[in-house]
C-alpha positions as CSV (number, residue, x, y, z in Angstrom):
1,M,0.0,0.0,0.0
2,V,2.8,2.4,0.8
3,A,4.6,1.8,-2.5
4,C,1.3,2.2,-4.4
5,T,0.5,5.4,-2.6
6,R,3.9,6.9,-3.5
7,V,3.5,6.0,-7.2
8,L,0.1,7.5,-7.3
9,G,1.5,10.6,-5.6
10,W,4.2,11.2,-8.1
11,A,1.7,10.5,-11.0
12,R,-0.6,13.2,-9.6
13,A,2.4,15.5,-9.4
14,A,3.3,14.9,-13.0
15,L,-0.3,15.5,-14.1
16,G,-0.4,18.7,-11.9
17,V,2.7,20.1,-13.7
18,L,1.2,19.2,-17.1
19,G,-2.1,20.9,-16.1
20,C,-0.1,24.0,-15.1
21,L,1.0,24.3,-18.8
22,G,-2.5,25.5,-19.7
23,A,-2.9,27.8,-16.7
24,V,-2.4,31.5,-16.6
25,G,1.1,32.3,-15.3
26,C,2.6,29.0,-16.1
27,A,3.9,29.9,-19.5
28,G,7.3,28.5,-20.3
29,V,7.1,25.5,-17.9
30,A,8.0,22.4,-19.8
31,A,6.3,19.1,-19.1
32,Q,8.5,17.3,-16.6
33,T,8.0,13.8,-15.2
34,P,9.2,13.8,-11.6
35,A,10.7,10.3,-12.1
36,Q,12.7,11.4,-15.1
37,T,16.3,10.2,-14.7
38,I,18.9,13.0,-14.2
39,E,22.3,12.7,-15.9
40,A,24.8,12.3,-13.1
41,C,27.4,14.6,-14.7
42,H,25.0,17.3,-15.6
43,A,23.1,17.4,-12.3
44,K,22.2,20.8,-10.8
45,V,21.4,22.1,-7.3
46,A,19.6,25.4,-7.0
47,F,19.9,28.2,-4.5
48,F,16.6,30.0,-4.0
49,G,16.5,33.3,-2.2
50,P,17.5,37.0,-2.3
51,L,20.7,38.1,-3.9
52,T,19.6,41.6,-4.5
53,G,17.0,43.8,-2.7
54,R,16.4,44.6,0.9
55,S,17.6,41.3,2.3
56,E,20.5,40.5,-0.1
57,D,23.0,40.2,2.8
58,L,21.2,37.2,4.3
59,G,20.8,35.6,0.9
60,M,24.5,36.1,0.1
61,Y,25.6,34.2,3.3
62,I,23.3,31.3,2.5
63,R,24.4,31.2,-1.2
64,N,28.1,31.2,-0.1
65,G,27.5,28.2,2.2
66,A,25.9,26.2,-0.6
67,Q,28.6,27.3,-3.0
68,L,31.4,26.2,-0.7
69,A,29.8,22.7,-0.5
70,V,29.4,22.4,-4.3
71,E,33.0,23.7,-5.0
72,G,34.4,21.1,-2.5
73,Y,32.4,18.4,-4.2
74,N,33.6,19.4,-7.7
75,Q,37.2,19.4,-6.6
76,Q,36.8,15.7,-5.8
77,H,34.7,14.9,-8.9
78,R,36.5,16.9,-11.6
79,G,35.2,14.6,-14.3
80,C,31.6,14.8,-13.2
81,P,30.9,18.2,-11.6
82,V,27.6,19.6,-10.2
83,E,26.3,23.0,-11.2
84,L,24.9,25.4,-8.6
85,L,22.2,27.7,-10.1
86,Y,21.1,30.9,-8.5
87,F,17.5,32.0,-8.4
88,D,17.3,35.6,-7.0
89,T,13.9,36.1,-5.6
90,Q,14.8,39.4,-3.9
91,G,12.9,37.9,-0.9
92,D,9.6,38.7,-2.6
93,P,6.8,36.1,-2.3
94,K,5.3,37.5,-5.5
95,Q,8.4,36.7,-7.5
96,A,9.0,33.3,-6.0
97,P,6.4,31.3,-8.1
98,A,8.0,32.3,-11.4
99,M,11.4,31.2,-10.0
100,A,9.9,27.9,-8.9
101,Q,8.4,27.3,-12.3
102,Q,11.9,27.8,-13.8
103,I,13.3,25.1,-11.5
104,V,10.4,22.7,-12.3
105,A,11.1,23.2,-16.0
106,D,14.8,22.3,-15.7
107,G,14.8,18.5,-15.4
108,Q,18.5,18.4,-14.3
109,I,17.8,20.3,-11.0
110,I,17.6,17.6,-8.4
111,G,17.3,19.7,-5.2
112,V,16.9,23.2,-3.9
113,V,18.7,24.9,-1.0
114,G,15.8,27.2,0.0
115,P,13.5,28.9,-0.3
116,A,15.3,31.2,2.0
117,F,12.4,33.1,3.5
118,S,9.1,32.0,4.9
119,G,6.9,34.2,2.7
120,E,8.5,33.0,-0.5
121,A,8.4,29.4,0.7
122,E,4.6,29.8,1.1
123,T,4.2,30.7,-2.6
124,A,7.0,28.5,-4.1
125,D,6.9,25.3,-2.2
126,P,3.5,24.2,-3.5
127,L,4.8,24.3,-7.0
128,L,8.1,22.6,-6.1
129,D,6.3,19.9,-4.1
130,Q,3.8,19.3,-7.0
131,A,6.8,18.6,-9.3
132,G,8.6,16.5,-6.7
133,V,11.6,18.7,-6.3
134,A,13.3,18.2,-2.9
135,T,13.9,21.3,-0.9
136,I,16.0,22.0,2.2
137,T,15.6,25.4,3.6
138,A,18.5,26.8,5.8
139,S,16.6,29.8,7.0
140,A,12.8,29.8,6.6
141,T,11.4,29.4,10.1
142,E,7.7,29.9,9.9
143,T,6.2,26.9,11.9
144,A,3.3,26.3,9.5
145,L,5.5,25.4,6.6
146,S,5.9,21.9,7.8
147,T,2.2,21.4,8.3
148,R,1.1,21.7,4.7
149,D,1.7,18.0,3.8
150,W,4.5,19.0,1.3
151,R,6.3,15.7,0.7
152,T,9.5,17.4,-0.6
153,F,9.8,20.1,2.2
154,H,12.7,19.8,4.7
155,R,14.1,22.4,7.2
156,I,17.6,22.1,8.6
157,I,17.1,24.7,11.4
158,G,14.6,25.1,14.2
159,N,11.3,26.7,13.5
160,D,9.5,29.6,15.1
161,S,7.7,27.4,17.6
162,V,11.2,26.7,19.0
163,Q,12.8,30.1,18.5
164,G,9.8,32.3,19.6
165,P,9.4,30.6,23.0
166,A,13.2,30.6,23.5
167,A,13.2,34.4,22.9
168,G,10.4,34.8,25.4
169,R,12.2,32.7,28.0
170,Y,15.4,34.8,27.5
171,I,13.4,38.1,27.9
172,A,11.7,36.8,31.1
173,K,14.5,34.8,32.8
174,V,17.7,36.5,31.6
175,L,16.6,40.1,31.1
176,R,13.9,39.8,33.8
177,A,11.7,42.2,31.8
178,K,8.2,42.7,33.3
179,K,6.9,45.1,30.6
180,V,7.5,44.1,27.0
181,F,6.4,45.9,23.8
182,V,6.1,43.5,20.8
183,V,6.3,44.7,17.2
184,D,6.0,42.6,14.0
185,D,6.5,43.5,10.3
186,S,3.2,42.1,9.0
187,E,4.9,39.3,7.1
188,A,4.7,35.6,7.6
189,Y,8.0,35.2,9.4
190,G,7.8,38.3,11.6
191,Q,4.2,37.8,12.6
192,G,4.8,34.1,13.4
193,L,7.8,34.8,15.6
194,A,6.1,37.8,17.4
195,N,3.0,35.7,18.1
196,E,5.1,33.0,19.8
197,V,6.8,35.6,22.0
198,I,3.4,37.1,23.0
199,R,2.1,33.6,23.8
200,V,5.0,32.9,26.1
201,L,5.2,36.3,27.8
202,D,1.4,36.6,28.2
203,T,0.6,39.4,30.6
204,D,4.1,40.7,30.5
205,V,3.3,42.1,27.1
206,V,2.0,45.6,27.7
207,Q,1.3,46.4,24.1
208,S,1.9,45.2,20.6
209,G,2.0,46.8,17.2
210,T,2.4,46.0,13.5
211,V,4.4,48.0,10.8
212,L,4.0,47.9,7.1
213,V,6.4,46.0,4.8
214,G,9.2,48.4,3.9
215,Q,8.2,51.1,6.4
216,L,11.1,53.0,7.8
217,D,9.4,56.0,9.5
218,F,8.1,54.8,12.9
219,T,7.2,58.2,14.4
220,D,3.8,57.1,15.7
221,L,4.9,53.7,16.9
222,V,7.9,55.2,18.8
223,K,5.4,57.5,20.6
224,Q,3.4,54.5,21.7
225,I,6.5,52.6,22.8
226,R,7.7,55.6,24.8
227,A,4.3,56.0,26.5
228,A,4.3,52.3,27.4
229,A,7.7,52.6,29.1
230,P,8.7,49.0,28.5
231,D,11.7,47.1,29.9
232,A,12.2,45.3,26.6
233,I,11.1,45.6,23.0
234,F,10.8,42.6,20.8
235,F,10.8,43.0,17.0
236,G,9.7,40.3,14.6
237,G,11.1,41.1,11.1
238,Y,14.2,41.8,9.1
239,Y,17.3,43.7,9.8
240,Q,16.6,46.9,7.8
241,Q,13.5,47.8,9.7
242,A,15.0,46.6,13.0
243,G,17.9,48.9,12.6
244,A,15.6,51.9,11.7
245,L,13.2,51.2,14.6
246,L,16.0,50.8,17.1
247,T,17.6,54.0,16.0
248,Q,14.4,56.0,16.3
249,V,13.4,54.6,19.8
250,R,16.9,55.4,21.1
251,R,16.8,58.9,19.8
252,A,13.4,59.3,21.5
253,G,15.1,58.4,24.8
254,V,13.8,54.9,25.2
255,R,16.4,52.6,26.9
256,A,14.5,49.3,26.8
257,T,16.5,46.3,25.8
258,F,16.0,45.6,22.1
259,V,15.4,41.9,21.2
260,S,14.8,40.4,17.7
261,G,15.0,37.2,15.8
262,D,17.4,35.5,13.4
263,A,16.6,37.7,10.4
264,V,18.3,40.6,12.2
265,K,21.5,38.7,12.7
266,D,23.3,40.4,9.9
267,E,25.9,43.1,9.4
268,G,23.2,45.2,7.7
269,F,21.5,45.7,11.1
270,L,24.8,47.1,12.5
271,H,25.1,49.5,9.6
272,Q,21.5,50.6,9.9
273,A,21.6,51.1,13.7
274,G,25.2,52.2,14.1
275,R,26.1,52.9,17.7
276,Y,22.5,52.3,18.8
277,A,22.9,48.6,18.1
278,E,25.2,48.1,21.1
279,N,23.8,45.6,23.6
280,A,20.9,44.6,21.3
281,V,19.9,40.9,21.7
282,I,19.3,38.6,18.7
283,T,18.0,35.1,18.9
284,C,18.8,32.4,16.3
285,P,18.1,28.6,16.1
286,C,21.6,28.4,14.6
287,Q,24.9,27.7,16.3
288,P,27.8,30.2,16.2
289,P,29.7,29.6,12.9
290,E,33.0,29.4,14.9
291,R,31.6,26.3,16.6
292,S,30.9,24.5,13.3
293,G,32.9,21.4,12.7
294,D,35.4,20.4,10.0
295,D,37.1,23.9,10.2
296,F,34.1,25.3,8.3
297,A,34.7,28.9,9.5
298,G,38.4,28.7,8.4
299,R,37.5,27.3,4.9
300,Y,34.8,29.8,4.4
301,R,37.1,32.7,5.4
302,T,39.7,31.5,3.0
303,R,37.3,31.2,0.1
304,F,35.2,34.4,0.6
305,G,37.6,36.7,2.6
306,T,35.1,37.1,5.5
307,V,33.7,35.2,8.4
308,P,30.6,33.1,7.7
309,G,27.3,34.8,8.3
310,T,23.9,33.7,9.5
311,Y,22.9,30.3,8.1
312,S,26.1,29.8,6.0
313,A,26.9,26.6,7.8
314,E,23.3,25.4,7.6
315,A,23.3,26.0,3.8
316,Y,26.6,24.2,3.5
317,D,25.1,21.2,5.2
318,A,21.9,21.4,3.2
319,A,23.8,21.4,-0.1
320,N,26.0,18.5,1.1
321,V,22.9,16.3,1.8
322,F,21.9,16.7,-1.9
323,L,25.5,16.0,-3.0
324,Q,25.7,12.9,-0.9
325,G,22.4,11.8,-2.6
326,L,24.0,12.2,-6.0
327,Q,27.0,10.3,-4.9
328,A,24.7,7.5,-3.7
329,G,23.1,7.3,-7.2
330,R,19.8,9.0,-6.4
331,L,19.3,10.3,-9.9
332,S,15.6,11.2,-10.0
333,R,13.6,13.7,-8.1
334,P,11.6,11.0,-6.2
335,A,14.7,9.1,-5.3
336,M,16.4,12.3,-4.0
337,T,13.3,13.2,-2.0
338,N,13.4,9.8,-0.4
339,F,17.1,10.1,0.3
340,V,16.7,13.4,2.0
341,S,13.7,12.3,4.0
342,D,15.6,9.2,5.3
343,Y,18.9,10.9,5.7
344,S,20.9,10.5,8.8
345,G,24.4,11.9,9.1
346,T,26.7,14.4,10.6
347,G,27.4,17.8,9.1
348,V,29.3,20.8,10.3
349,T,26.2,21.9,12.3
350,G,25.9,18.5,14.0
351,T,23.6,15.5,13.5
352,I,21.2,15.9,10.6
353,R,18.0,13.9,10.6
354,F,14.4,14.9,9.6
355,T,11.1,14.1,11.1
356,P,8.3,12.8,8.9
357,A,7.1,16.5,8.6
358,G,10.5,17.6,7.3
359,E,11.7,19.3,10.5
360,R,15.2,18.7,11.8
361,V,15.0,16.5,14.8
362,A,14.6,18.5,18.0
363,S,17.7,17.1,19.7
364,S,19.9,18.7,17.0
365,V,18.4,22.2,17.4
366,T,19.7,24.8,19.9
367,V,18.5,28.4,20.0
368,W,21.3,30.8,20.8
369,A,21.1,34.3,22.1
370,Y,23.6,36.8,20.5
371,R,24.5,40.3,21.6
372,V,26.0,43.3,19.9
373,R,29.2,44.1,21.6
374,N,31.8,46.6,20.5
375,G,30.1,46.9,17.1
376,G,30.0,43.1,16.4
377,I,27.4,40.3,16.8
378,V,28.8,37.8,19.2
379,A,27.4,34.6,20.8
380,D,26.0,35.2,24.3
381,Q,24.6,31.9,25.4
382,P,22.5,28.9,24.4
383,I,19.0,29.5,25.6
384,P,17.8,26.6,27.9
385,S,14.9,24.6,26.6
386,S,12.8,25.3,29.8
């Protein structure tokens, strides 16, 4: 029964892609059979995320991690290299479906490192799943992504139901804040994270607010924050808005500790907030890159001339799972999906195994708190699980 169910599932996926050919917005998507055999020496892995736009820094670090893995593989397989393709979404959920359709159409793409952001995953993953393309995101943390019954979805980091409560515990137990103002950016990732923090802190949340996508003038919100006189401010969103918000609340005389999630763990936040970033707290379900195994940080620095950024190590591990699948002869999309789903091994970020829903097993996930000290983002402490 299991075998028959899988065959029928892939048949439906193939019919779904064929049906897409006649639909509006699917122009240019060639008919692909998910079980089509991929030529080993012409196999491709795709990076899917922002390389330009407001979140390009985060995308660059993820891309670099995947690139380091592919380059290392190709050095050992010079006669049969793998190509890494880049699909620049600019972090925009509206652009993601067109990128997904391009991936579906290229029958030599056997796996995707991404989508990078939760919003673009929501719009792209249904198409990738329908076509049987395995994905491993190194950074999209929205909890609901693993509840959609997407067979090809995998996540190599912890989700917001892990990170959000951890951030709440840090605010309550480490910062000992009794009055917290929570802000989100109205997008899938930011709202999901903020909602988890609100759930954990409960009555300690004195007020909450939502900002618009791309908004950088927070005059009215800052007035509300100042009037609430919080001990801590939590922001769910990305580094550009976080930096602008922190700058404006500090200039208004608000001294509350600023706390945010993993999408703020980026040099762009430091550039945006300048001296006001000092002592800000950033949570991340990712280990400090310097703690990664196999001298990952040293090899990354040698290749790119800088220290690895947020999710570089996770992207490296994600790409390597696909590369190991190719080495094991998994030369079709269904075979690769099964390989990833059943994978058990050790990467530079630790033990890698996935639950049936595609989540990394909980025992391999640790949420860290980072602080800005002397103009840099440094590891503070792992946040206890309770």
